[in-house]
Structure formats: C-alpha cells, structure tokens
C-alpha positions as CSV (number, residue, x, y, z in Angstrom):
1,M,36.8,14.0,-52.3
2,P,36.4,11.9,-55.4
3,V,40.0,12.8,-56.3
4,A,41.2,11.6,-52.9
5,L,39.3,8.3,-53.2
6,A,40.9,7.8,-56.7
7,R,44.4,8.2,-55.2
8,M,43.7,5.5,-52.4
9,S,44.4,1.9,-52.9
10,G,41.5,-0.6,-53.3
11,Y,42.0,-1.8,-49.7
12,E,41.8,1.7,-48.3
13,T,38.7,2.4,-50.4
14,G,37.0,-0.8,-49.2
15,K,37.9,0.0,-45.6
16,I,36.2,3.5,-45.9
17,S,33.1,2.2,-47.6
18,L,32.8,-0.5,-44.9
19,K,32.9,2.2,-42.2
20,M,30.3,4.3,-44.0
21,R,28.0,1.4,-44.4
22,M,28.3,0.4,-40.8
23,K,27.5,4.0,-39.7
24,T,24.5,4.0,-42.0
25,E,23.3,0.6,-40.6
26,M,23.8,1.8,-37.0
27,K,21.8,5.0,-37.7
28,T,19.0,2.9,-39.4
29,Q,18.9,0.4,-36.4
30,T,18.8,3.3,-33.8
31,L,16.1,5.0,-35.8
32,A,14.1,1.7,-36.1
33,C,14.5,1.0,-32.3
34,L,13.3,4.6,-31.4
35,L,10.3,4.3,-33.7
36,T,9.4,0.9,-32.1
37,I,9.6,2.4,-28.6
38,L,7.5,5.4,-29.7
39,A,4.9,3.0,-31.3
40,L,4.7,1.0,-28.0
41,V,4.3,4.1,-25.9
42,V,1.5,5.3,-28.1
43,V,-0.3,2.0,-28.0
44,A,0.1,1.7,-24.2
45,S,-1.2,5.2,-23.5
46,A,-4.2,4.6,-25.9
47,Q,-5.1,1.4,-24.0
48,R,-4.7,3.1,-20.7
49,G,-7.0,5.9,-21.9
50,E,-9.7,3.4,-22.8
51,D,-9.7,1.4,-19.6
52,T,-8.9,4.1,-17.1
53,E,-11.0,3.9,-14.0
54,P,-11.3,6.8,-11.6
55,T,-8.6,7.0,-8.9
56,A,-8.4,8.9,-5.6
57,V,-5.8,10.7,-3.6
58,L,-5.7,9.6,0.1
59,N,-4.2,11.8,2.7
60,F,-3.6,10.4,6.2
61,L,-2.9,12.2,9.5
62,I,-2.0,9.9,12.3
63,L,-2.2,11.2,15.8
64,K,-1.8,10.1,19.4
65,D,-5.3,9.6,21.0
66,D,-4.3,11.0,24.4
67,N,-2.6,14.2,23.4
68,G,-3.2,14.8,19.7
69,K,0.4,14.9,18.8
70,P,1.6,13.4,15.5
71,I,3.1,9.9,15.2
72,R,6.2,9.7,13.2
73,S,7.1,6.6,11.1
74,A,3.6,5.0,11.5
75,I,3.0,2.4,8.8
76,V,-0.2,2.8,6.8
77,I,-1.3,-0.3,4.8
78,M,-4.0,-0.3,2.2
79,H,-5.6,-3.4,0.7
80,A,-8.4,-3.6,-1.8
81,V,-11.5,-5.4,-0.5
82,S,-13.9,-7.4,-2.5
83,N,-17.7,-7.2,-2.4
84,S,-17.7,-10.3,-0.3
85,G,-15.4,-8.6,2.2
86,K,-12.2,-10.6,1.3
87,Q,-8.9,-8.8,1.4
88,G,-7.0,-8.8,-1.9
89,R,-3.5,-10.0,-2.2
90,G,-0.7,-7.5,-2.2
91,G,-1.3,-3.9,-0.9
92,I,0.3,-0.6,-0.6
93,E,2.5,0.5,2.4
94,V,3.5,4.0,3.2
95,K,5.1,5.6,6.3
96,T,4.2,8.9,8.0
97,D,6.6,11.8,8.1
98,A,7.6,13.8,11.3
99,D,4.2,15.6,11.1
100,G,2.3,12.3,11.2
101,K,1.3,12.8,7.5
102,T,1.4,10.6,4.4
103,S,-0.5,10.4,1.2
104,F,-0.9,8.2,-1.8
105,D,-2.3,9.0,-5.3
106,G,-3.8,6.4,-7.6
107,I,-6.1,4.4,-5.4
108,P,-9.0,3.0,-7.5
109,Y,-12.6,3.7,-6.4
110,G,-14.1,0.8,-4.3
111,K,-13.7,-0.7,-0.9
112,L,-10.4,-0.3,0.8
113,R,-9.1,-1.8,4.1
114,V,-6.7,0.6,6.0
115,Q,-4.5,-0.6,8.7
116,V,-2.1,1.5,10.7
117,L,0.8,0.1,12.7
118,A,3.0,2.1,15.1
119,S,5.4,1.0,17.8
120,G,3.9,1.4,21.2
121,F,0.3,1.8,20.0
122,Q,-2.7,-0.4,19.3
123,T,-3.1,-1.5,15.6
124,F,-5.8,0.3,13.9
125,G,-7.9,-1.3,11.1
126,E,-11.1,-0.3,9.3
127,D,-12.8,-0.6,6.0
128,Y,-13.7,2.5,3.9
129,T,-15.4,3.1,0.5
130,V,-13.4,5.2,-1.8
131,D,-15.9,7.2,-3.9
132,R,-14.3,10.7,-4.3
133,A,-11.3,12.0,-5.9
134,K,-9.7,13.2,-2.6
135,I,-10.2,11.8,0.9
136,D,-8.6,13.0,4.2
137,F,-8.3,10.6,7.1
138,T,-7.5,11.5,10.6
139,I,-6.7,8.4,12.6
140,K,-6.0,8.5,16.4
141,L,-4.1,5.6,17.8
142,K,-4.5,4.5,21.4
143,R,-1.9,3.2,23.7
144,P,-2.3,-0.5,24.5
145,S,-4.5,-1.3,27.5
146,S,-3.3,-3.7,30.1
147,Q,-4.3,-7.4,30.0
148,Y,-6.6,-8.9,32.4
149,S,-5.2,-11.6,34.6
150,I,-7.1,-13.9,36.9
151,Y,-4.1,-14.1,39.2
152,E,-4.2,-10.4,40.2
153,E,-6.4,-8.5,42.5
154,H,-9.3,-6.6,40.9
155,P,-10.7,-4.2,43.5
156,E,-13.5,-3.0,41.2
157,E,-15.1,-6.4,41.5
158,K,-17.2,-7.1,44.5
159,K,-16.3,-10.3,46.3
160,D,-20.0,-10.9,47.0
161,D,-20.8,-11.1,43.4
162,K,-18.9,-14.4,43.0
163,K,-21.1,-17.3,42.2
164,D,-20.7,-20.7,43.7
165,D,-20.6,-23.5,41.3
166,K,-21.6,-25.9,43.9
167,A,-25.2,-27.0,44.4
168,P,-26.8,-26.2,47.7
169,P,-26.6,-29.0,50.3
170,P,-29.8,-31.2,50.6
171,D,-32.3,-30.2,53.3
172,P,-32.3,-32.8,56.0
173,N,-35.8,-32.0,57.0
174,A,-37.2,-32.4,53.4
175,K,-39.6,-35.2,52.8
176,P,-38.8,-37.8,50.2
177,Q,-40.9,-37.7,47.1
C-alpha cells in the first residue's frame, strides 16, 4: 500500500489520512463511552449491595365473599406506612388477572397498607407487617350493603321502642313545693 499512497496526490493522501484519523477518534470515543458506562454500572451495583434491605414477594388472591369466585381486574394498592401510622406518598398499584391473582416482588420489610378496589364491591383496606420473604394474601370482597334511610319502613324495629322526646305532662293533683 505504501506504493499506492506514493502515486496519490497530496490532496488524496490528506483525505485518506483524515478519514483514518476520524475512524480512530470515533473508535476511541466509543470505547471511552463504553468504559464509562461499565464503571457507572459497577459503582451502582456496589452501592446497592451495601444498602440492600430485605424485600418480599407478595401474592394476592381476590375472591367474592358470597361464592368464593375470583374477581378479575380488581385493583390492589400498596402504601408504605410509618411507625406513627401515616401513609407514605406514592404507592404501588397492580391489577388481578382472570383468576383473581396478582403479585409484586420487591416490597421492603415493614408496615404496609393494602387497599383493594373492585367495581360492585366494598373497598377493602388493612395494614400488615411484611416480615417474611414471601407472603400470600387471600382477600374476600363483600357486596355493598344497602344504606339506612329514616324515610323507609323498618319492620325489624318495634314501634313501642320509640322514645318520646316530650316531658310528661304535669300532674294536676300534685302539691306545690
């Protein structure tokens, strides 16, 4: 190849050397970028290894209370709860599949508030302590009960049990004191 370069004009030789320099610089920059990314990944994984707290896998099975059948597309919401009982900001939301099942991996140990919402059912909510690597929850949702109205008849109440708010009339035969 040196013979071929000798036959080329100065312009062509400069053009080829410029291309070779650009390729070399591009390879160097790519290598530097890859090494930087690798260094960041190593540092991040080392930091994660030092501060890693134990986490748990939570499995949920959401069923109808009246017949035990699974509830599809129920929303399970999980919030961290402080020692004072205050719910943390944010949270995790997952939906159940056709079998009423869902799970989430990576919940840190501690107090957790679980809420379950499903169309046509009462909202469920309860606080739990996550203290094991795997916890299975079976939650049964109830249908909403009817509301109590003072304008409707309630046959289960006795009419005699009603209290009069009025004071008894004064006894006309009573002596003044």
